[in-house]
N, C-alpha and C positions, 0 to 999 in steps of 0.2 A: 115842317118845310113850307115856309109861305112864298119864296121865292125859288126860280128854275135858272140857274146860271149857266149857261152854253160856251162852253169853250174850244177852240183847236184851231186849226189852220186857215190862214184866208182860204174863201172856195171849198170848205168843208160844210155849208151849209147852215151857219149860224145862224142866220137872218132870214133868211126864205125858208130855215125849216120852223126857228122859231115865233112865227107868225101864226103859221098855224097848229103850233104847238098852243099856244095861247089859249085859241081857240079852243083846242081839246078839252083841256086844262081849265076852263073857264079865268083864265085868268087875262092882267094884262100885257102888250109887247111894250119895251123899250126897249133898243140898237142903239149901244154907247157911242156908237162913231158915230151916229148920227144930232148926238147932244157935242159929241166936239166940234162937228162942223155948224150945228149952232150957235154955238157959244164962243166960235172962234169968225162966222162969217167967210170963210171958203170950205170948198172939199178940202178931205185929206191929201191929198195929192198935191194940193195947193199951199197949204199948210210944211207938207215935208220940204217941197219945192223951194220956198221962199222963209222960211225958219229954220229949218231942217230937222232931222230926227230928235237929237238932245231937245228941242221945245216942244216935237209935240209931244215924246214922250210924256213930256214935263205935264203938258194939258193934260193928255191920255190918265194921267196918276192921278188928278186933281181930280178931274170927270169924275172917275170910276170911285175914290174917296168919297166925294159928297155924295153921288148915291143913295139915295133915303127910301126907294119904293118897297111897296107891299104887296104882296101876291100878285108880281111879275113872273113874267119868261123875261131873261134877258140876257139880250145877243149882246157878247163884245168883243174889243177888238182882240185878232190872234195876237197879241202883246200885251194882254192882258196879264197873265202869268209873269213878266217880269216886275211884275210888283206885290211881294208876298202881303202885305199889311195891306189893301185892296182884294187881295181874296181871301186873307182869313175874315176881311170884314163882310163878303158876300157871304163865305160858310156858315157862317155866326146867323146872314137870316133865310139860306136855306140851301138849295143842293148845285154842289157843280156836277155841271156832265160834258163831259170830252167827248166831241162826233170825230171819230179818228176813222181817216183814208189815209189810203199809201201816198206817197211821194210824187207817184207817177199820174195817179185820179187828180191832185189835185192842181200839178202845174197843167193838164187838161184843163182842167176846168179856169186857170186862171189866164187868157187869151190877153186881159187888159192889162197888165203886171204896171206896166208903166205910167198907168193915170189909177190904177185901184187905189193907190195913199198908201201900199204895204211898205214898213218903216226897214228896209234897207240900210247895211252899211256899205259903204266902198266899196265894188266889186263882189258883196255877199250875193250870193246864188239861193234861190228857193229851194234845189238839194241841201246847204249846208243853215238856211234858215230853220228847214225842217229836223233836223238832226240835233241842233242847235234846241231847238223850242218842245220837240218830244217828251223828254223825260221833265220837264217840267210841267208838263199838259196832265202826264200818267200822276207825276206828284199832287198835283194839284185837283185832279177830280175824285168824287165822291163814285162815279157812275162815270164808264167809260161804255159807249157804244158804237159798234164798227159799223159804220154805213156804206161800204164797198158794195157797190151792185143794187143799192137799194134807190127807189124811187126817192121823191119826196114823201111823199105817205108814208109810205114803207118806213122810212126813217123818224118818222115822226109818231106814229103807231110802237117801235119800237122802245123810243127813246121813252114813250107812255107808261109801258106794258114793261120797262125797267124803274122807271121812278115809280109804280104801284107795290111792287114787288120790292123796294127798295121802301117805302110808307113801313 
């Protein structure tokens, strides 16, 4: 296990918990959403608004496939599971951890849904996106960590313990 790949819905804690997890595990940290923004020179929301969801997904897929880090905690975008070849590449280089939260908690955490850069189809809700993605997260995960009711530090400790038990 060199890399730890965090997957899950927007708002589940991949980025905030990923930074702390990287410190605990003595690994580097990368957020693929930030790599996309750097590559495109725009926020995720600007990419979606100006270039559209299809373009955003193409860029995201390319960024995920190009990632070559070793000994990283990688916070992926919530839609990373739409790219099986990228997930397979990540699994070959490490272990995939799904941070699971119930949909009502996700909705409470996503107060900035209009500016956050979530790739939603026209008319799609967070609830329908959640239902669409849950089977994908569960399929791609090597480890599933239930984070409901946990503070960031508690969730990080739970992930670290699950990784130790899985090693």
